[in-house]
C-alpha positions in Angstrom: -46.4 16.0 131.7 -47.3 15.1 135.3 -50.8 14.6 135.8 -50.8 17.2 138.6 -49.9 20.2 136.3 -52.5 22.2 134.4 -50.9 21.2 131.2 -51.4 17.7 131.6 -54.7 18.1 129.8 -54.5 19.2 126.2 -57.2 21.9 124.8 -58.6 18.7 122.7 -59.0 16.9 126.0 -60.6 19.9 127.5 -62.9 20.2 124.8 -64.0 16.7 124.9 -64.8 17.0 128.6 -66.9 20.0 127.7 -69.0 18.0 125.1 -69.4 15.0 127.4 -70.5 17.2 130.1 -73.1 18.8 127.8 -74.4 15.5 126.3 -74.8 14.1 130.0 -77.0 17.2 130.8 -79.1 16.7 127.7 -79.2 13.0 128.2 -80.8 13.5 131.6 -83.5 15.5 129.9 -83.9 14.0 126.6 -82.7 10.4 126.9 -85.4 8.9 124.9 -85.7 11.5 122.1 -81.9 11.3 121.5 -81.3 7.5 122.2 -79.0 5.9 119.7 -77.8 9.1 118.4 -73.8 9.4 118.5 -71.9 12.4 119.3 -68.3 13.0 118.1 -65.7 15.5 117.6 -63.6 16.6 114.6 -61.0 19.2 114.5 -62.5 21.0 111.5 -65.3 20.4 109.1 -64.3 18.2 106.1 -65.3 20.6 103.4 -66.4 24.1 102.8 -70.0 25.1 104.2 -73.0 23.7 102.4 -75.1 26.0 100.4 -77.6 26.6 103.5 -74.7 27.1 105.9 -73.3 30.8 106.7 -69.8 30.8 107.4 -67.9 27.9 108.9 -70.2 25.1 110.5 -69.7 24.6 114.0 -71.6 21.2 114.0 -73.3 19.1 111.7 -75.8 16.2 112.1 -75.5 13.3 109.9 -78.9 11.4 109.7 -79.1 7.3 110.5 -78.5 5.3 107.7 -79.3 1.5 107.6 -76.1 0.4 109.3 -75.2 3.9 110.9 -77.0 5.6 113.6 -77.6 9.4 113.4 -74.5 11.3 114.2 -74.0 14.9 115.7 -70.5 15.7 114.9 -68.9 19.1 116.7 -66.0 20.7 115.2 -63.4 21.7 117.9 -61.3 24.6 116.1 -64.3 26.8 115.1 -66.1 26.3 118.4 -62.9 27.0 120.4 -61.8 29.9 118.1 -65.0 31.6 119.2 -64.8 31.1 122.9 -63.1 33.7 125.3 -62.4 31.3 128.1 -63.1 27.9 129.6 -66.4 28.8 130.8 -67.6 30.3 127.6 -66.4 27.4 126.0 -68.5 25.1 127.9 -71.5 27.3 127.3 -70.8 27.5 123.6 -70.5 23.7 123.3 -73.7 23.4 125.2 -75.6 25.9 122.9 -74.2 24.3 119.7 -75.4 20.7 121.0 -78.8 22.1 122.1 -79.3 23.8 118.5 -78.4 20.4 116.9 -80.8 18.4 119.0 -83.4 21.0 118.6 -82.9 20.7 114.9 -83.3 16.8 114.9 -86.5 16.9 117.4 -88.2 20.0 115.5 -88.2 21.9 118.5 -87.1 25.4 119.7 -83.7 25.4 121.3 -85.1 27.3 124.5 -87.3 24.2 124.8 -84.4 21.8 124.9 -82.5 23.7 127.4 -84.0 26.7 128.9 -80.3 28.2 129.5 -79.9 28.3 125.9 -78.1 31.5 125.0 -78.8 32.4 121.3 -75.8 34.3 119.7 
């Protein structure tokens, strides 16, 4: 597909772009607090929800271990399925990341990002 056509970028590519933009935004405000945290995208969660999760998880945080840094994993399909358009997808990705960072730091999502929209 020629690079000047809209279909050149896949849905997965566009999702990755939304994640990168949201992470960059959060790093501008919380760089020291989330330093060393990795961010990743997987298509779907590897298993059913944990007992404390309701429904299909949109993301999970995996705590740091001796050789592995802390990691936030966003699940593309469950998030994309909830978005109505590209703008909504960008907001939803940001909100999911904000919720994960808030949980890691023990703060309210609105404190992490004042534009957070509770769904």
